[in-house]
N, C-alpha and C positions, 0 to 999 in steps of 0.2 A: 399475066398482063404486064405490059411494059411500064416501068416507072418513068414519070416525066423528068426531063433534065432540069437542072437549076434554072436555065434560061426560060424554059417553058413555064416554070412556076413564076419567075420574076416578071416576065413580059406583061401578062394581064394585070398584075398588081400595079406596074408602072403606068399602064394605060388608064386604069380607073382613078388612081390617086393623083396622077399627073394632071389629068383633065380637071379634077376637083381643084387642085392648087391653082391652075391657070385661071379658071372661071372665078374662083373665090377672090383672087387678087384683082382681076378686072372689075368685079362688082364693088370691091372696096376702094377702088381708085377714084381720085378726084374727077377725071374726065367722065366716068360713068355717072357719078352723082350730079355733075354739072349738066349732063345730057338729060337726066330725069327732071332737073329743075327747069330746063328750057322747054321740055315737052309737056310736062304735067303741072308746072307752077311751083311756087314756094311752099304752099300748104302741103302738097303731096310729098315733095322732097323732104321737108322738115318733119312732117307728121307721120309718114308711113314708111319711108325707105329703110330706116334703121331696123325696125321690127321685122319688115319683110326680109331684109338681108340676113339677120340672125336666125329667123325661123327657117328660111330656105337652106341656109348652111347647116343648121342642126339636123334637119330631116335628111338632107343629102348625105351627111356624114354617117348617120345611123344606117341608111341604106347601103352605103359603101362597106361598113363593117359587116353587115349581113351578107353582102355579095362576096366580099373577100373571104369570109369564113367558108364559103362553098367551093373555093378554088382548091386545086391539089396542093400538097405541101410535103415537106420532108423535114424531119427533126434533125437539128444540128447538135444541140447541147441540151441535156436534161439535168438541171440542178437538183441534187437530192436534198431531203430534209437533213438537218434543220435549216440549212441555208435557204431552201425554198420558202420556208415560213418567214424568214427575214425579208425576202423579196416581196412576199405578199403583204407583210406589215408595212413595208416601204410604199407600196402602191396605195394602201389605205391612208397613209400619211399624206400622199400626194393629193388624194381626193379632199382631205381636210384643208390643205394649203390652197387648193383651187377655190374651195367654198369660202375660206376666209378672205381671199383676194376679191371674190365677188361681193362680199359684204362691205369691204372697204370702198370699192368703186361704186357700189350700188347696183344690185342685180337688175332692178327696174330701169335704172339709167343706162346700163350697159346694153339692154335690149330695146331701148327707145320707147318704153311703155308710157312715160309721162307725156311725150310728144304725141303718141298715138291717142292717148286719152283726150288731150286738148283738141286734136283733129276731129275726133268723134263728137266732142261737145260743140263743135263749131267755132272754137277759139283759135287764135293764131298760135301754132306750135313754136316752142323755142328752137333755135337752130341747133343742130347736132354738134357736140364738141368736136374739135379737130382731132382729138386723141383721147383715149380712155386711160385715166390715171388717178392717183389719190387726190382727194379734194384739197383746196387751199385752206390754210388756217387763217385766223384773224389778222396775223401779222404779214400775210401775203406769202408765207412759206408753205411748202407742201406738208400736209399732215401725214407724216411717215409713221406707220404703225404696222404691227403684225409682220407678215412675210416681207413687206416692202422695206423693212430694216436690213434685210440680208441680201436682197436682189431687187433690181429695178424691174424685172419681168417675172414675177413669181408664178403667174398662171402658165406661162410658156415653159418655165423650168419644171413645174409639176407635171405637165403633160409629157415632157421628155423623159423624166424619171419613171413615170407610170409605165412606160413601154418596156421596162426591165422585167420581163416575165421569167418565171423559173424554167419554162420550156422555150428555147430559142429555135425557131424554125426558119426556113428560107423565106417563106411568106411573111412571117412576122418581122424578120430582120429587114426585109425590103421596105415594109411600111415604116419601120422605125427610122431607117436612113432618110426616107422621103420626109417624114415628119420632122426629124432633127434639122435638116437643111431648111425646111420651110419655116420652122420656129425661129432659127437663128437669123435668117435673112429678114423675116418679118419683124423681129425685135430690133434689128439694126434700122430698118425703115421707120419703125414706131418711135425710135429715139428722136429722129428729125421732127416728127409731128408733135411729140411731147415738148420738145424744145421750143417749137413755134407757139404752142399753146401757153406754156408756163414761163417762157423767157428765162431770165437770170435765176429764178427760183429753182428751175429744173437743172440748170448748169451747176448750181451749188449742191443739189442732191446727187448729181452724177459723181461729184467728188467724194461723197460719203458712202455710197452703196455700190457694190460691184455690178457690172453689166448683167450677168446671168448666173454664173456659178459663185456661191458664197466662198469667201476665203481667198479669191483671186484679186489681184490689183484692179482698181476701178479703170474702166475703159469707156470711151465715148467716141462715136464717129465725129470727124471734124465738121463743125457746123458752118453754115454759110456766114459770111462776114456780117450780114445784116441781122443775124440771129445770135451773134456772140453774146450780146447783152441787151436786155430790153431797156428802152428809155425810162428815165425816172418817172415820167408821167404815166407810162404804161404800168410800171410796177405799182404805183400808187393806186391806179384804177383797179388792178387785180386785188390789191389789199381791200379796197372799198367793196369790191364784189364779194369777197370772202366774208366780210363783216355783214353785208346785207343778207347773204345766204344764211349765216348763223342767226341773224335776228329775225329772219322770216319775212322780209319785205324787200321790195325792189328799190333800186337807186334812182334818183332823178337823172334825166339826161344831162350829162355834164356840159356837152356842147351847147345845148339849148339854154342852160342856166347861166352860162358864162357871159359876162358883159362883152359887147363888141370891142374888138381891138382898135384903138385909135390909129 
């Protein structure tokens, strides 16, 4: 029986995972979310979309793993023990880093479950945050803890390092290259969204923690001029928001409470 060529192995993997990357990016984009808001209204957009998006992405990724496993393959490198055991231990550590990141962000918040619960109760769901990151502390600074002390994108880094299997195959290497490109480009894009959400607090965090790989100099994509620094009033509002979250109550509407300007 003729063995498939490398290209015959790579091509279906590119088709499957490339399609996933394109669709996932489109559904995560602002135009797609704005389209849902126009067509279905604010309650559906804020209350349902995030949970539907993460659920859809998760099940599709699981199906892709199952489908990719059925494709032909060829072994390139087989790492022997005890080095193979070290790689497996590293993969286990990556799972721990990803779980710790989820605890810091909030697994329910990441999946939009509080908004979905409000939607099902008939209450107005809170708008989805513009980006997923560590919460704000009482002083308006980011509450940097756990893996966020060493990298600004710990979940993406954990996924990248998890792909270091003891057995390197054509199929696995292709998936790894696609995932690496997608994670790096996605992290760069996420930097802009995090800067827009947190303002100057995130700019200061960018100067303290490396972009992706620990130990490397800090790097950040150049922000738009209007996002270089948040206005003082905006920073104060973020600090009040963080204090209110810690105290467990909502803030009054500052615009409504302020006296009219003469």
